[in-house]
C-alpha positions as a Python dict, from the first residue, in 0.01 Angstrom:
ca = {
    (1, 'X'): (0, 0, 0),
    (2, 'X'): (287, 248, 85),
    (3, 'X'): (434, 3, 350),
    (4, 'X'): (429, -282, 95),
    (5, 'X'): (611, -75, -158),
    (6, 'X'): (863, 29, 111),
    (7, 'X'): (914, -332, 201),
    (8, 'X'): (952, -451, -155),
    (9, 'X'): (1207, -172, -226),
    (10, 'X'): (1396, -247, 80),
    (11, 'X'): (1416, -613, 1),
    (12, 'X'): (1540, -522, -348),
    (13, 'X'): (1797, -279, -216),
    (14, 'X'): (1899, -551, 43),
    (15, 'X'): (1970, -787, -254),
    (16, 'X'): (2158, -521, -443),
    (17, 'X'): (2535, -487, -477),
    (18, 'X'): (2540, -152, -285),
    (19, 'X'): (2767, -168, 24),
    (20, 'X'): (2583, -157, 362),
    (21, 'X'): (2638, 166, 536),
    (22, 'X'): (2660, 370, 211),
    (23, 'X'): (2442, 672, 169),
    (24, 'X'): (2357, 658, -203),
    (25, 'X'): (2152, 940, -351),
    (26, 'X'): (1790, 863, -477),
    (27, 'X'): (1906, 797, -843),
    (28, 'X'): (2157, 540, -740),
    (29, 'X'): (1905, 380, -506),
    (30, 'X'): (1648, 365, -784),
    (31, 'X'): (1900, 216, -1029),
    (32, 'X'): (2021, -33, -766),
    (33, 'X'): (1678, -158, -690),
    (34, 'X'): (1589, -185, -1058),
    (35, 'X'): (1901, -383, -1131),
    (36, 'X'): (1839, -602, -833),
    (37, 'X'): (1473, -681, -936),
    (38, 'X'): (1577, -765, -1285),
    (39, 'X'): (1883, -994, -1167),
    (40, 'X'): (1641, -1173, -909),
    (41, 'X'): (1361, -1214, -1156),
    (42, 'X'): (1129, -997, -972),
    (43, 'X'): (1059, -881, -621),
    (44, 'X'): (979, -1234, -509),
    (45, 'X'): (1343, -1332, -599),
    (46, 'X'): (1469, -1033, -382),
    (47, 'X'): (1258, -1143, -98),
    (48, 'X'): (1391, -1503, -135),
    (49, 'X'): (1750, -1372, -129),
    (50, 'X'): (1670, -1169, 191),
    (51, 'X'): (1530, -1489, 348),
    (52, 'X'): (1821, -1681, 260),
    (53, 'X'): (2055, -1430, 409),
    (54, 'X'): (1871, -1421, 735),
    (55, 'X'): (1902, -1812, 750),
    (56, 'X'): (2271, -1812, 662),
    (57, 'X'): (2387, -1497, 825),
    (58, 'X'): (2127, -1364, 1065),
    (59, 'X'): (2367, -1126, 1239),
    (60, 'X'): (2457, -927, 935),
    (61, 'X'): (2127, -969, 751),
    (62, 'X'): (1956, -767, 1021),
    (63, 'X'): (2208, -480, 995),
    (64, 'X'): (2174, -479, 623),
    (65, 'X'): (1796, -481, 632),
    (66, 'X'): (1788, -178, 882),
    (67, 'X'): (2025, -4, 633),
    (68, 'X'): (1815, -74, 334),
    (69, 'X'): (1479, 26, 504),
    (70, 'X'): (1648, 360, 620),
    (71, 'X'): (1806, 439, 271),
    (72, 'X'): (1460, 345, 97),
    (73, 'X'): (1271, 573, 344),
    (74, 'X'): (1506, 845, 279),
    (75, 'X'): (1487, 816, -88),
    (76, 'X'): (1120, 761, -141),
    (77, 'X'): (911, 896, 156),
    (78, 'X'): (868, 1280, 157),
    (79, 'X'): (1052, 1449, 437),
    (80, 'X'): (832, 1632, 687),
    (81, 'X'): (795, 2008, 635),
    (82, 'X'): (1032, 2206, 860),
    (83, 'X'): (854, 2377, 1154),
    (84, 'X'): (815, 2748, 1088),
    (85, 'X'): (896, 2994, 1350),
    (86, 'X'): (691, 3303, 1324),
    (87, 'X'): (849, 3624, 1460),
    (88, 'X'): (622, 3833, 1675),
}
């Protein structure tokens, strides 16, 4: 289930107006995803935009999707706990 949510959010972010390469904070990511889903008529519309981009511009679509997945992972997946170093 988690990977499906990650994929849906990444597709919505891919279809958003945020520029590729930007490092938006979690609030901006959430707002961009929500706007993209509304504009596309749901997540299926976002996936359709993603597929169309891969068909029309595969060289840039792959870069944008890697960016979108990275941003979504950073915004929604918990970061691992830092290793604790215990002093002897």
